[in-house]
C-alpha positions as CSV (number, residue, x, y, z in Angstrom):
1,M,-142.4,100.8,-217.9
2,T,-145.9,99.4,-216.8
3,G,-146.5,96.0,-214.8
4,W,-148.2,93.1,-215.1
5,T,-151.8,92.8,-214.7
6,L,-153.8,89.5,-216.2
7,W,-155.9,89.6,-219.3
8,K,-159.7,91.1,-219.5
9,F,-160.8,87.5,-220.5
10,P,-164.5,85.7,-219.8
11,F,-161.7,82.7,-218.4
12,F,-161.6,83.8,-215.1
13,D,-162.8,84.4,-212.1
14,A,-162.7,86.2,-208.8
15,S,-160.2,83.6,-207.0
16,H,-157.7,84.1,-210.9
17,Y,-157.7,87.4,-209.8
18,E,-157.0,87.4,-206.4
19,L,-154.1,84.7,-207.6
20,A,-152.8,87.5,-210.0
21,E,-152.5,90.2,-207.5
22,R,-150.4,87.6,-205.3
23,V,-147.9,87.3,-208.3
24,A,-147.8,91.0,-209.4
25,A,-147.1,92.3,-205.3
26,W,-144.0,88.9,-205.5
27,T,-140.7,90.7,-206.4
28,T,-137.6,89.8,-207.5
29,D,-135.6,92.4,-206.6
30,E,-132.8,90.6,-204.8
31,F,-132.5,88.8,-207.7
32,H,-131.8,91.2,-210.3
33,E,-128.5,90.5,-211.9
34,E,-127.9,87.8,-214.2
35,P,-126.4,85.0,-212.4
36,R,-123.3,83.1,-213.5
37,P,-123.4,79.3,-214.1
38,E,-122.0,78.7,-210.9
39,Q,-124.6,80.8,-208.5
40,L,-127.9,79.5,-210.6
41,A,-128.2,76.0,-207.0
42,G,-128.0,78.5,-204.5
43,I,-130.4,81.4,-206.6
44,S,-132.6,78.8,-207.9
45,R,-132.8,77.4,-203.9
46,D,-133.6,80.9,-202.6
47,M,-135.7,81.9,-205.2
48,A,-138.1,78.6,-204.1
49,L,-138.1,79.4,-200.6
50,S,-139.7,83.4,-201.6
51,L,-141.7,81.7,-204.0
52,G,-143.0,79.0,-201.6
53,K,-143.5,81.7,-198.4
54,A,-145.7,83.3,-201.2
55,G,-147.5,80.6,-202.0
56,L,-147.3,81.0,-205.2
57,L,-145.8,76.9,-206.0
58,D,-149.4,76.0,-204.3
59,C,-150.7,76.1,-207.6
60,V,-148.3,73.0,-209.3
61,L,-148.2,71.0,-206.3
62,P,-151.9,70.8,-205.1
63,K,-153.7,69.6,-202.0
64,R,-156.6,66.3,-202.0
65,D,-160.9,68.6,-202.1
66,A,-163.0,68.0,-199.9
67,K,-163.9,64.8,-201.0
68,G,-159.9,63.8,-201.8
69,H,-159.7,64.2,-204.6
70,W,-156.2,65.7,-206.2
71,T,-158.1,68.5,-208.3
72,I,-154.7,71.2,-210.1
73,D,-156.0,74.4,-211.9
74,V,-154.1,75.5,-215.1
75,R,-155.2,78.7,-215.5
76,S,-153.5,79.7,-211.8
77,I,-150.0,77.9,-213.1
78,C,-150.5,80.1,-216.4
79,L,-151.2,83.2,-214.8
80,V,-148.5,82.5,-211.5
81,R,-145.9,81.5,-214.9
82,E,-147.0,85.0,-217.2
83,G,-146.5,87.1,-214.2
84,I,-143.3,85.4,-213.0
85,G,-141.9,85.5,-216.3
86,Y,-142.6,88.7,-217.0
87,R,-140.0,89.5,-214.4
88,S,-137.3,86.6,-214.2
89,G,-137.4,83.7,-216.9
90,L,-135.4,82.3,-214.1
91,A,-138.0,82.6,-211.6
92,D,-140.5,81.0,-214.0
93,S,-138.0,78.2,-213.9
94,V,-138.6,77.5,-210.5
95,V,-142.1,77.0,-210.6
96,A,-141.9,74.8,-213.2
97,M,-139.8,72.3,-212.7
98,Q,-141.8,72.1,-208.6
99,G,-144.6,71.2,-210.8
100,L,-143.1,69.1,-213.6
101,G,-140.5,66.6,-210.5
102,T,-144.1,66.3,-208.9
103,A,-146.7,66.3,-211.3
104,A,-146.4,62.3,-211.5
105,I,-146.0,62.0,-207.3
106,W,-149.2,63.6,-206.8
107,M,-151.1,62.0,-209.7
108,H,-149.7,58.3,-210.0
109,G,-147.7,58.1,-206.8
110,T,-148.5,55.9,-203.6
111,P,-149.7,58.1,-200.5
112,E,-146.3,57.0,-198.7
113,Q,-144.3,59.2,-201.5
114,Q,-146.5,61.3,-201.9
115,E,-146.7,62.1,-198.2
116,K,-142.5,62.2,-198.8
117,Y,-141.8,64.7,-201.8
118,L,-145.3,67.0,-202.2
119,E,-144.8,69.1,-199.2
120,P,-141.7,69.7,-198.5
121,A,-142.0,71.3,-203.1
122,R,-144.5,73.3,-202.0
123,R,-142.7,75.2,-199.3
124,G,-139.4,75.6,-201.3
125,E,-137.6,73.4,-199.4
126,K,-137.2,70.8,-201.3
127,I,-136.2,70.9,-204.8
128,A,-137.8,68.7,-207.9
129,G,-136.2,67.7,-211.5
130,L,-137.7,65.4,-214.1
131,A,-134.9,63.5,-215.6
132,L,-136.1,62.8,-219.3
133,T,-134.0,63.6,-221.8
134,E,-131.0,62.0,-223.2
135,P,-128.3,62.9,-225.5
136,T,-130.4,60.9,-228.5
137,S,-133.4,61.6,-227.7
138,G,-135.2,64.4,-227.0
139,S,-138.7,65.3,-228.5
140,D,-139.2,61.4,-228.8
141,V,-139.4,60.3,-225.5
142,A,-140.2,56.3,-226.7
143,N,-136.2,56.1,-228.5
144,I,-134.9,56.4,-224.5
145,T,-132.8,54.1,-224.0
146,T,-131.3,53.9,-220.6
147,S,-132.7,50.9,-218.4
148,A,-133.5,49.8,-215.7
149,V,-133.1,46.2,-214.7
150,R,-135.1,44.9,-211.5
151,D,-132.8,42.8,-208.8
152,G,-135.4,42.0,-206.9
153,D,-136.4,44.4,-204.5
154,H,-134.3,46.8,-206.6
155,Y,-134.5,48.5,-209.8
156,V,-130.9,48.9,-211.5
157,I,-130.3,51.7,-213.7
158,N,-127.7,52.7,-216.0
159,G,-127.6,55.5,-218.9
160,E,-127.8,58.9,-219.2
161,K,-129.3,61.8,-219.2
162,A,-129.0,65.1,-220.6
163,F,-130.2,69.0,-219.8
164,I,-132.0,68.4,-217.2
165,T,-132.6,71.5,-215.0
166,N,-131.8,71.4,-211.6
167,G,-129.0,68.5,-212.6
168,N,-126.8,69.1,-210.4
169,F,-128.8,70.4,-207.6
170,A,-131.8,69.4,-207.3
171,D,-133.1,66.9,-204.1
172,H,-134.9,64.5,-206.5
173,F,-135.8,63.6,-210.4
174,I,-138.8,61.4,-211.7
175,V,-136.2,59.5,-214.2
176,Y,-138.3,57.4,-216.9
177,A,-136.1,54.6,-217.8
178,R,-137.0,51.1,-220.4
179,T,-137.6,48.2,-218.0
180,G,-138.6,46.2,-221.1
181,E,-141.6,45.1,-221.1
182,A,-143.0,46.1,-224.4
183,P,-141.3,47.7,-226.9
184,G,-140.7,51.5,-227.7
185,A,-143.1,53.9,-225.5
186,R,-145.2,50.7,-224.4
187,G,-141.7,49.5,-222.6
188,L,-140.6,52.9,-219.9
189,T,-141.2,53.5,-216.1
190,G,-141.6,56.6,-214.0
191,F,-139.3,56.2,-211.2
192,I,-137.9,58.8,-208.2
193,V,-134.4,58.6,-208.1
194,D,-133.3,60.5,-205.3
195,A,-129.6,62.7,-205.1
196,G,-126.7,60.9,-202.7
197,T,-128.1,57.4,-204.3
198,P,-124.9,56.0,-205.0
199,G,-124.1,55.7,-208.9
200,L,-126.0,58.5,-209.2
201,I,-124.2,60.9,-210.8
202,Q,-124.7,64.8,-210.9
203,G,-123.0,66.8,-213.7
204,E,-121.7,69.8,-213.6
205,P,-123.5,73.5,-215.0
206,M,-124.3,74.0,-218.3
207,D,-123.7,77.6,-219.5
208,M,-126.4,78.5,-221.6
209,M,-127.5,81.5,-223.6
210,A,-129.6,82.8,-221.0
211,P,-129.2,81.4,-217.0
212,H,-130.5,78.3,-216.8
213,P,-129.9,75.9,-214.4
214,L,-129.0,72.8,-216.3
215,A,-126.5,69.8,-215.9
216,P,-126.5,66.1,-217.4
217,L,-127.4,63.2,-215.4
218,T,-125.3,59.4,-215.4
219,F,-126.6,56.8,-213.9
220,R,-124.2,53.9,-213.4
221,D,-125.2,50.9,-211.7
222,C,-128.0,52.9,-209.4
223,R,-130.3,50.9,-207.3
224,V,-133.3,52.4,-206.5
225,P,-135.8,50.5,-204.9
226,A,-138.3,48.9,-206.7
227,S,-141.1,51.3,-203.8
228,N,-139.9,54.3,-205.8
229,V,-141.7,53.2,-209.1
230,I,-144.1,55.6,-209.7
231,G,-147.4,53.8,-211.0
232,T,-147.1,50.3,-212.2
233,P,-144.0,49.5,-214.3
234,G,-144.9,49.6,-217.7
235,N,-146.8,52.9,-217.6
236,G,-144.1,55.1,-218.1
237,F,-145.2,57.1,-221.4
238,K,-149.2,57.5,-220.1
239,V,-147.3,58.7,-216.7
240,A,-144.7,61.4,-219.0
241,M,-147.5,62.7,-221.4
242,S,-150.2,63.6,-218.7
243,T,-147.8,65.5,-217.2
244,F,-146.9,67.4,-220.2
245,D,-150.5,67.7,-220.5
246,I,-150.9,70.0,-217.9
247,F,-148.0,71.8,-218.3
248,R,-147.3,72.4,-222.1
249,P,-150.1,75.2,-222.2
250,T,-148.5,77.1,-219.6
251,V,-144.8,77.3,-221.2
252,G,-146.7,78.9,-223.0
253,A,-147.8,81.4,-220.5
254,A,-144.4,82.1,-219.0
255,T,-143.4,83.5,-222.5
256,I,-146.2,85.4,-223.2
257,G,-145.4,86.9,-219.8
258,M,-141.9,88.0,-221.6
259,A,-143.5,89.0,-224.6
260,G,-145.8,91.4,-223.2
261,R,-142.6,92.9,-221.3
262,A,-140.5,92.9,-225.0
263,L,-143.7,94.8,-226.3
264,H,-143.6,97.8,-222.9
265,A,-140.1,97.7,-223.1
266,V,-140.9,99.2,-227.0
267,L,-143.4,101.5,-225.9
268,E,-141.8,103.1,-223.4
269,R,-138.6,103.4,-225.5
270,V,-140.2,104.8,-228.6
271,H,-141.5,107.4,-226.7
272,E,-138.5,108.4,-225.5
273,R,-136.6,108.6,-228.6
274,N,-137.0,110.9,-231.0
275,L,-136.2,110.2,-234.6
276,F,-136.4,112.0,-238.3
277,G,-137.8,115.3,-236.5
278,G,-140.0,113.8,-233.8
279,P,-141.5,110.9,-231.5
280,M,-140.1,107.2,-233.1
281,A,-144.4,106.8,-231.3
282,D,-144.9,108.6,-234.3
283,L,-143.8,106.7,-237.1
284,A,-146.1,104.2,-239.3
285,G,-142.9,101.4,-239.6
286,V,-143.4,101.8,-236.1
287,Q,-146.4,101.2,-235.7
288,S,-146.9,98.7,-238.2
289,R,-144.5,96.9,-236.1
290,I,-146.4,97.1,-232.4
291,A,-149.3,96.1,-234.5
292,D,-148.0,92.8,-235.2
293,M,-146.2,92.2,-231.5
294,T,-150.0,93.1,-229.8
295,I,-151.6,90.9,-232.5
296,D,-149.3,88.8,-231.5
297,L,-149.2,89.0,-227.8
298,E,-153.4,89.1,-227.7
299,M,-153.5,85.8,-230.1
300,G,-151.4,83.6,-228.1
301,A,-152.0,84.6,-224.4
302,L,-156.1,83.4,-226.1
303,A,-155.3,80.3,-227.1
304,V,-153.2,79.7,-223.7
305,Y,-156.0,80.7,-221.3
306,R,-157.9,78.7,-224.2
307,A,-156.5,75.4,-223.3
308,A,-156.1,75.6,-219.4
309,W,-160.1,76.8,-219.1
310,A,-160.7,74.1,-221.8
311,R,-158.6,71.3,-218.8
312,D,-160.4,73.0,-216.2
313,T,-163.8,73.2,-217.2
314,M,-164.5,70.5,-219.4
315,G,-162.0,67.5,-218.4
316,G,-160.1,64.7,-220.4
317,R,-156.1,65.4,-221.1
318,C,-157.2,68.4,-224.0
319,T,-153.9,67.0,-225.5
320,K,-154.0,69.1,-229.1
321,E,-155.1,71.9,-227.7
322,A,-152.0,72.1,-224.5
323,S,-149.5,71.4,-228.3
324,L,-151.6,74.5,-229.4
325,A,-151.2,76.8,-226.6
326,K,-147.6,76.0,-226.4
327,F,-147.3,76.5,-230.1
328,V,-148.9,79.7,-230.7
329,G,-147.4,81.0,-227.5
330,T,-144.3,80.2,-227.9
331,E,-144.0,80.6,-232.0
332,N,-145.5,84.5,-231.2
333,A,-143.3,85.7,-227.9
334,G,-140.5,85.0,-230.2
335,R,-141.6,87.0,-233.1
336,I,-142.6,89.7,-230.7
337,V,-138.6,89.7,-228.6
338,D,-137.2,89.8,-232.5
339,N,-139.6,92.1,-232.5
340,A,-138.6,94.2,-229.6
341,V,-134.7,94.1,-230.9
342,Q,-135.4,95.1,-234.2
343,I,-136.9,98.3,-232.6
344,F,-134.6,98.9,-229.7
345,G,-131.7,98.8,-232.9
346,G,-128.6,98.4,-231.2
347,L,-128.9,98.5,-227.8
348,G,-131.1,96.0,-228.7
349,V,-127.7,93.5,-229.8
350,T,-126.2,95.6,-226.7
351,R,-125.6,92.5,-224.0
352,G,-127.3,94.2,-220.8
353,S,-129.9,95.2,-222.7
354,I,-134.0,93.8,-221.9
355,V,-134.5,92.6,-224.4
356,E,-131.8,91.4,-225.1
357,H,-132.0,89.6,-222.2
358,L,-135.6,88.5,-223.4
359,Y,-134.0,87.5,-226.6
360,R,-131.9,85.3,-225.2
361,E,-134.3,84.1,-222.4
362,V,-137.2,83.1,-225.0
363,R,-135.6,81.0,-227.6
364,A,-135.2,78.2,-225.7
365,S,-139.0,77.9,-225.2
366,R,-139.7,76.2,-228.7
367,I,-137.0,73.5,-227.7
368,Y,-138.1,72.0,-224.7
369,E,-141.1,70.2,-223.6
370,G,-141.5,69.2,-226.7
371,A,-139.9,71.0,-230.2
372,S,-142.8,73.1,-232.1
373,E,-142.0,71.0,-234.8
374,V,-143.8,68.0,-232.2
375,Q,-146.6,70.1,-231.1
376,K,-147.6,70.5,-234.5
377,L,-147.3,66.8,-235.0
378,V,-149.3,66.4,-232.4
379,I,-152.6,68.6,-232.9
380,A,-152.6,67.3,-236.6
381,R,-152.7,63.7,-236.0
382,Q,-155.7,64.9,-232.8
383,V,-157.4,66.9,-236.0
384,L,-157.3,63.8,-238.2
385,A,-158.3,61.1,-235.0
386,D,-161.1,63.5,-234.5
387,Y,-162.0,63.2,-237.5
388,K,-162.0,59.7,-238.8
389,A,-163.7,59.1,-235.7
390,A,-166.4,61.3,-236.1
391,R,-166.9,59.7,-240.2
392,Q,-167.9,55.8,-238.2
């Protein structure tokens, strides 16, 4: 099987290729068995420690530069997630959540919050979580109903969160709740809620189609110190969106890694298996599918790394580019893996084959961190806004 290597794109410098070598050297051999839901907590913690020791969590947990500024390189996150995703969707989830569950802190948190939470997460010693989705609100963040009411030096949180990664074992969560400063998106606030806080109930792990550590959270008169507010009350929507602008392109990168693994598996299979008197690789229909897979893979990767490069070099939020990268990367990856299943035939739908596993693994990416339909709305609205601004 051909291993993962970084693309020969003009978006990278020497530091990215050096990082790619370290990603390629990280091994998942000890984690090769597909875990059961009750095993995910322990395996995820072991993976976090392994990734932290290898320095691969540094990409999602930046350090201050010489001028005291927090700087993050989105290309580095993308290449780490692509390389790790090539080998393990669960390991990719660990990388992603250590970033998603801490980004609000380094971008908007107080020095005390940053000192307490960032370094343990970077080392993989503490597990981070993000609690945004609810039973009745997913991609529509403005529809959050979990409430947080000020009571002296605390806020009292009540509500339900659903499909929370690391929900049953994370050490802290970034929780978004409605504090009511204004209607809709303008009345949300982000909080840091530690595991073990009275009133926080971490639910049982969910059995998903691919191994992923999801669990519900319940808040029942959960008292959180006001010092755990991230940024300012009522600014939670902006805090959340600033996190997603960074991480949406990296979702596309992770799925491109999975799709690349599927293409490599196909290339291996069509050269090993004979059909109609010769290798499968000689069949025009097979070659057409391989061409489709290759086109989708390279176009997806270009969309991902263009967005990451734009964020790193041009500044600003690059919201349209981030959503485009997430949409193209995940949708293309879905088609690639589906083609791989078709080429593998019966083995492609046999439990335990690599493409069967990838088929289950890649599917959720088109839903989480904003479904594909939401990404299209974001793209269209930004294009319309740019056109309107240009006419004025």
